[in-house]
C-alpha positions in Angstrom: 12.4 5.3 -11.5 15.3 6.2 -9.1 18.7 4.5 -9.0 18.8 3.7 -5.2 18.5 -0.1 -5.7 20.2 -0.4 -9.0 21.7 -3.9 -9.4 19.3 -5.5 -6.9 17.3 -8.4 -8.4 13.9 -9.2 -6.9 11.9 -12.3 -7.9 8.2 -11.5 -7.4 5.8 -14.5 -7.2 2.9 -12.5 -5.9 -0.6 -11.7 -7.2 -3.5 -9.3 -6.7 -2.3 -6.1 -4.9 -0.3 -6.5 -1.7 2.8 -8.2 -3.1 2.7 -6.4 -6.5 2.3 -3.0 -4.9 5.2 -3.7 -2.5 7.5 -4.9 -5.3 6.4 -1.9 -7.5 7.9 0.3 -4.8 11.2 -1.6 -5.0 11.0 -1.2 -8.8 10.4 2.6 -8.4 13.6 2.7 -6.4 15.5 1.0 -9.2 15.4 -2.7 -8.4 15.2 -5.2 -11.2 11.9 -6.8 -10.4 11.0 -10.0 -12.2 7.3 -10.7 -12.0 6.7 -14.5 -12.2 3.2 -15.5 -13.2 1.5 -18.8 -14.0 0.7 -19.3 -17.7 -2.8 -17.9 -17.1 -1.4 -14.8 -15.5 -2.0 -12.8 -12.3 -5.8 -12.7 -11.8 -5.6 -8.9 -11.3 -4.8 -8.6 -15.0 -8.4 -9.4 -15.8 -10.0 -6.8 -13.6 -11.6 -4.2 -15.9 -11.6 -1.6 -17.3 -9.1 -2.8 -19.9 -8.3 -1.9 -23.5 -7.0 -5.4 -24.2 -7.5 -8.7 -22.3 -5.1 -9.2 -19.5 -4.1 -5.6 -19.2 -6.7 -4.1 -16.8 -6.3 -0.7 -15.1 -5.6 -2.0 -11.6 -2.9 -4.3 -13.0 -1.3 -1.4 -14.9 -1.3 0.7 -11.7 0.5 -1.8 -9.5 3.1 -3.4 -11.8 5.2 -0.7 -13.3 9.0 -1.0 -13.3 9.0 -4.8 -13.7 9.8 -7.4 -16.2 7.4 -10.4 -16.7 8.0 -14.1 -17.1 5.4 -16.9 -17.1 6.3 -20.2 -15.6 4.2 -23.3 -14.9 5.6 -24.2 -11.4 3.7 -27.4 -11.4 5.9 -28.8 -14.1 9.4 -30.2 -13.5 10.9 -27.9 -16.1 9.1 -24.8 -14.6 10.3 -25.6 -11.1 13.9 -26.1 -12.3 13.8 -22.8 -14.2 12.5 -21.0 -11.1 15.4 -22.4 -9.1 17.8 -21.0 -11.7 16.3 -17.6 -11.2 16.4 -17.8 -7.5 20.0 -18.9 -7.4 21.0 -15.4 -8.7 18.4 -13.3 -6.9 18.8 -11.0 -3.9 15.1 -11.0 -2.8 12.3 -13.5 -3.3 8.7 -12.4 -2.5 5.7 -14.7 -2.7 2.1 -14.9 -1.3 1.8 -18.7 -1.1 0.4 -20.2 2.1 2.7 -22.8 3.9 1.1 -25.9 2.2 1.4 -24.8 -1.4 4.9 -23.3 -0.8 6.1 -26.7 0.5 4.5 -28.7 -2.4 6.4 -26.5 -4.9 9.7 -26.8 -3.0 9.7 -23.1 -2.3 10.1 -23.0 1.4 12.7 -20.9 3.1 14.7 -23.9 4.3 14.8 -25.4 0.8 15.9 -22.1 -0.9 18.6 -21.4 1.7 20.4 -24.4 0.2 20.1 -22.8 -3.3 21.0 -19.3 -2.3 22.2 -18.7 1.3 22.2 -14.8 0.9 18.6 -14.8 -0.4 16.1 -12.5 1.4 12.8 -14.5 1.5 9.6 -12.5 2.1 6.1 -14.0 2.5 3.1 -11.7 2.1 0.0 -13.7 3.2 -3.0 -13.1 5.3 -1.8 -14.4 8.7 1.6 -15.1 10.2 2.9 -18.7 10.4 3.0 -18.8 14.2 -0.7 -18.7 14.8 -3.8 -20.9 14.3 -4.9 -18.8 11.2 -1.8 -19.5 9.2 -3.4 -21.7 6.6 -6.5 -19.5 6.1 -7.1 -17.7 2.8 -7.5 -14.0 3.1 -8.2 -11.0 1.0 -8.6 -7.3 1.9 -12.3 -7.6 3.0 -11.5 -10.4 5.3 -8.7 -8.5 7.0 -10.8 -5.3 7.2 -13.4 -7.3 9.1 -11.1 -9.3 11.3 -8.7 -6.5 12.2 -11.3 -4.0 13.5 -11.3 -1.6 10.5 -14.9 -2.4 9.3 -16.3 -1.9 12.8 -14.4 1.4 13.2 -16.0 2.5 10.0 -19.6 1.6 11.1 -22.5 3.7 10.0 -24.7 5.7 12.3 -26.7 2.6 13.1 -23.6 0.6 14.1 -23.5 -1.5 10.9 -19.9 -2.3 10.0 -18.7 -1.1 6.6 -15.7 -1.7 4.4 -13.5 1.2 3.4 -14.0 1.6 -0.4 -10.3 0.9 -1.0 -8.1 -2.1 -0.6 -6.6 -0.5 2.5 -5.2 -3.7 4.1 -3.5 -4.8 0.9 -1.8 -1.4 0.5 -0.9 -1.1 4.2 0.6 -4.5 4.1 2.5 -3.6 0.9 4.0 -0.6 2.5 5.1 -2.6 5.5 6.5 -5.4 3.3 8.5 -2.9 1.2 9.8 -1.3 4.4 11.1 -4.5 6.0 12.5 -5.7 2.7 14.5 -2.5 2.3 15.8 -3.0 5.9 16.8 -6.6 5.0 18.6 -5.4 1.9 20.6 -3.0 3.9 21.7 -5.8 6.2 22.4 -8.1 3.3 24.6 -5.6 1.7 26.5 -5.1 5.0 26.9 -8.7 6.0 26.1 -10.8 2.8 23.5 -12.7 4.8 19.9 -13.5 3.8 16.9 -13.9 6.1 13.2 -14.9 6.4 10.6 -12.2 6.5 6.9 -12.7 7.2 4.8 -9.6 6.3 1.2 -10.8 7.0 -1.8 -8.6 6.4 -3.6 -9.2 9.7 -0.7 -8.4 11.9 0.1 -5.4 9.7 -3.3 -3.9 10.0 -3.4 -4.4 13.8 0.0 -2.8 14.1 -1.3 0.1 12.0 -4.6 0.7 13.9 -3.3 0.2 17.4 -0.8 3.1 17.2 -3.7 5.3 18.5 -6.5 2.9 19.2 -4.8 0.8 21.8 -5.4 3.9 24.0 -6.3 3.0 27.6 -5.3 -0.6 27.1 -1.7 0.6 26.7 -1.5 0.5 30.5 -1.8 -2.2 33.1 -4.2 -2.0 34.7 -6.1 -0.5 31.8 -6.8 3.2 32.0 -10.1 3.3 30.2 -11.3 1.6 27.0 -9.6 1.0 23.7 -10.2 3.6 20.9 -8.8 7.1 20.4 -11.6 9.5 21.5 -10.9 12.2 19.0 -11.4 9.8 16.1 -14.5 8.2 17.5 -16.6 11.2 18.4 -19.7 11.3 16.0 -18.8 15.0 15.4 -15.6 14.1 13.6 -16.6 14.4 10.0 -16.6 17.0 7.2 -18.6 19.9 8.7 -21.7 21.2 7.1 -21.4 24.9 6.0 -24.2 27.2 4.8 -23.8 25.8 1.3 -21.7 22.6 1.4 -19.1 20.8 3.5 -15.6 21.5 4.7 -13.0 19.5 6.7 -11.6 21.6 9.5 -9.0 20.6 12.1 -7.9 23.1 14.7 -5.4 21.0 16.7 -3.1 23.1 18.8 -4.2 25.4 21.6 -3.4 28.4 19.4 -5.5 27.1 16.5 -8.5 26.4 18.7 -8.2 29.9 20.3 -8.1 31.6 16.9 -11.0 29.5 15.5 -13.3 30.0 18.5 -12.6 33.8 18.5 -13.3 34.1 14.8 -16.5 32.0 15.3 -17.8 34.4 17.8 -17.1 32.2 20.9 -14.3 34.0 22.6 -15.6 33.0 26.0 -15.1 29.3 25.2 -11.6 30.1 23.9 -10.5 31.0 27.4 -11.9 27.9 29.1 -9.6 25.2 30.6 -11.0 22.6 28.2 -9.5 24.6 25.4 -6.3 26.0 27.0 -5.2 22.7 28.5 -4.3 20.0 25.9 -5.1 17.1 28.3 -8.5 18.6 29.1 -9.1 19.3 25.4 -8.5 15.6 24.7 -11.1 14.7 27.4 -13.7 17.2 26.0 -13.0 16.9 22.3 -16.5 15.7 21.4 -18.0 18.8 23.0 -15.5 21.1 21.2 -16.3 19.4 17.9 -20.0 20.0 18.5 -19.3 23.7 19.0 -17.2 23.7 15.8 -20.0 22.0 13.9 -22.6 24.5 15.0 -20.3 27.4 14.0 -19.6 26.1 10.6 -23.2 26.2 9.6 -23.3 29.9 9.9 -21.2 30.8 6.9 -20.6 29.7 3.3 -17.8 27.3 2.4 -16.0 30.1 0.5 -16.2 32.5 3.5 -14.8 29.8 5.8 -12.0 29.0 3.5 -11.0 32.6 3.4 -11.1 33.0 7.2 -9.4 29.7 7.9 -6.6 30.4 5.4 -6.0 33.8 7.0 -5.9 32.2 10.5 -3.6 29.4 9.3 -5.9 26.6 10.5 -5.8 23.3 8.7 -8.8 22.9 6.4 -9.8 21.4 3.0 -12.7 21.1 0.7 -14.4 17.7 0.3 -13.2 16.5 -3.1 -14.5 13.7 -5.3 -12.1 11.3 -7.1 -12.7 13.4 -10.2 -11.8 16.6 -8.3 -8.6 14.9 -7.0 -7.7 14.0 -10.6 -8.0 17.6 -11.6 -6.5 19.1 -8.4 -4.2 22.1 -9.3 -1.5 21.1 -6.8 -1.3 17.6 -8.2 -1.2 19.1 -11.7 1.7 21.4 -10.7 3.7 18.5 -9.2 3.0 16.2 -12.2 1.3 13.5 -10.1 -0.6 12.1 -13.1 1.5 11.4 -16.2 0.2 10.8 -19.6 2.4 8.1 -21.2 2.4 5.8 -24.3 2.3 2.1 -23.4 3.9 -0.2 -26.0 0.7 -2.2 -26.4 -2.1 -0.3 -24.5 -1.5 3.0 -26.2 -2.1 6.3 -24.3 -2.4 5.7 -20.6 -2.3 7.8 -17.4 0.1 6.7 -14.8 0.2 7.8 -11.1 3.9 8.5 -10.5 5.8 7.5 -7.3 4.9 10.1 -4.6 8.5 11.0 -3.6 10.4 14.2 -4.2 14.1 13.3 -4.7 17.0 15.5 -5.6 20.6 14.8 -6.5 19.9 11.2 -7.6 19.7 9.7 -11.0 16.3 9.1 -12.4 15.1 7.2 -15.5 11.7 6.9 -17.2 9.4 4.3 -15.6 9.0 0.9 -17.3 5.2 0.5 -17.8 3.5 -2.7 -16.7 4.5 -5.7 -18.9 2.5 -8.2 -20.9 2.2 -11.7 -19.6 5.5 -13.5 -20.3 6.9 -10.5 -22.1 10.5 -11.0 -20.9 10.5 -14.8 -20.4 13.3 -15.5 -22.9 15.4 -12.5 -21.9 15.2 -13.3 -18.2 15.9 -17.1 -18.6 18.9 -16.3 -20.8 20.2 -14.0 -18.1 19.8 -16.9 -15.6 22.2 -18.9 -17.8 19.9 -21.0 -19.9 20.9 -21.5 -23.5 18.5 -20.9 -26.4 17.9 -24.7 -26.9 16.9 -25.1 -23.2 14.6 -22.1 -23.4 13.0 -23.4 -26.6 12.4 -26.8 -25.0 10.7 -25.1 -22.0 8.5 -23.0 -24.3 7.6 -26.0 -26.4 6.7 -28.1 -23.4 4.5 -25.4 -21.9 6.7 -25.1 -18.8 7.2 -21.4 -19.6 5.3 -19.0 -21.8 6.7 -16.2 -24.0 4.4 -13.4 -25.0 
């Protein structure tokens, strides 16, 4: 945990992955993130494997550097307690669609009256300005609707989901990014703002960097889709005894590869020497690359490509990644002792920071672990907190 956002208080009323992963990033940077859950907890808590109920692995991996409070927002006491928290917060993040947010009194317009400097961030499926605003959405829905599943189609053209919650995590990175920008403005001007960080728009923004392609121009100059990524030859290449990812990219790299592969006559052609021509003929060049790769073993190619300084990599399984020597050297996976879950492995924040204070990470909290502590900090006295606990409006672990 770094000290960049020390003193910033974030109230996190999000569930599953998008919002929690975004606020975990803020927590990694030193923000005081208060995770607000219903009495039954974030549903992600129950996704196994788990050593104890409500503390599943995906939850542990997306909720570090937070404190946890459980509130029944459908109760009068719970809503009042929530407003006390928000009155002293810098950032509020939720994943409620417009209807539920309005019924709970947690709209931007209502909270501006409570805290004019509040940054209000909504992380839902679709932005409020379009016809899909009220639709429920999870990662699979957005992968399908945003074009990702079709881009990942199999050889027969059948769309496939990526085996990761890509849209949740893309959305989380974008939400964290815009919240950090809003915090910079807040600290400069003292003013709050509304932020919408919807998954659908986030994925489209992400994909269209390269895939808008010919549709970038008016009139369109060709179809949509980046040719280099769509050629069927773009894949880990088969060697004499396995597979290897290889990516000659510059003119110099292509020339060195083709010469080493015994195709020097191709290396001198315009489709290699000219970057624009290379882009037009990339499928043909990948086909030549694929043919050449089959002639040698993986180890032989790794030695050659390393010597030629051409980007390449073995195809690793998740287990290989976990034991990768580079990741071991940089301490990517940390073995820690969780207060209730015992020995656990944590994936650290991926940044390299120097000349900044750093403290040990706070591991993911139990449901309602900090309810009394956080409410006391918000100004409630012990009798008020006891009454809320007794009524079921809040829950203390």
